[in-house]
C-alpha positions in Angstrom: 78.0 117.1 93.3 78.8 119.6 96.1 82.5 119.3 95.2 81.7 120.2 91.6 79.9 123.3 92.8 82.8 124.4 95.0 85.5 123.7 92.5 84.8 126.4 89.9 87.1 126.8 86.9 87.7 130.5 87.5 87.9 131.2 91.3 88.7 134.6 92.6 91.7 135.5 94.8 89.4 136.2 97.8 88.4 133.0 99.5 85.3 134.7 101.0 84.0 135.4 97.5 84.7 131.8 96.5 82.5 130.5 99.4 79.7 132.9 98.5 79.8 131.9 94.9 79.6 128.3 95.9 76.8 129.0 98.3 74.9 130.8 95.6 75.3 127.8 93.2 74.3 125.4 96.0 71.1 127.3 96.8 70.3 127.5 93.1 70.8 123.7 92.7 68.6 122.9 95.7 65.8 125.2 94.8 65.7 124.1 91.1 65.4 120.5 92.3 62.4 121.4 94.5 60.3 123.4 92.0 58.1 122.5 89.1 59.4 125.4 86.9 63.2 125.5 87.3 63.5 127.8 84.4 61.8 130.6 86.4 64.2 130.4 89.4 66.5 133.4 89.7 69.3 133.4 92.3 71.3 136.6 92.9 73.8 137.5 95.5 74.5 140.9 97.1 77.6 141.0 99.2 79.6 143.3 101.5 82.9 142.6 103.2 81.4 140.4 106.0 77.8 139.6 104.9 76.1 138.2 101.8 72.4 138.0 101.0 71.3 135.3 98.5 68.0 136.3 97.0 65.9 133.4 95.5 63.1 134.5 93.2 60.6 131.7 92.4 57.2 131.6 90.7 54.2 132.1 92.9 53.0 128.5 92.3 56.4 127.1 93.5 56.7 129.3 96.6 55.1 126.6 98.8 57.5 124.0 97.7 60.5 126.1 98.5 59.2 127.4 101.8 57.7 124.1 103.0 55.3 123.5 105.9 55.8 126.1 108.6 59.0 127.2 106.7 60.9 124.0 107.4 62.5 123.6 103.9 63.4 127.3 103.8 64.9 127.0 107.3 66.9 123.9 106.3 68.3 125.8 103.3 69.3 128.7 105.5 70.9 126.3 108.1 73.1 124.7 105.4 74.2 128.0 104.0 74.8 129.6 107.4 76.8 126.7 108.7 79.0 126.6 105.6 79.4 130.4 105.7 80.4 130.3 109.4 83.6 128.5 108.7 84.8 131.5 106.6 83.6 134.0 109.3 80.9 135.3 106.9 77.2 135.8 107.5 75.1 134.5 104.6 71.4 135.1 104.6 68.9 133.6 102.2 65.7 135.4 101.2 62.9 133.8 99.3 61.0 136.2 97.0 57.9 135.3 95.0 57.3 136.8 91.6 
């Protein structure tokens, strides 16, 4: 499945943008699998030349499922994204926002 997310049909010429788009899709896939209301999940990405911020908006009732006990699930998502972004020399941060 990860290879399907990374192999988009219309990639951009900038490899850094390709990885950020893949990370956004990966985060969206993971979060939608965790929550009860996947239709309310919104994932947006704000990026600069060397940094990207992936904002995840979830329903208030699903926030605990995405954050996890003591933030373990949220930290695991951040670890996956940061390690994959590190190979492209990009900083990618994940922020979880409740609606």
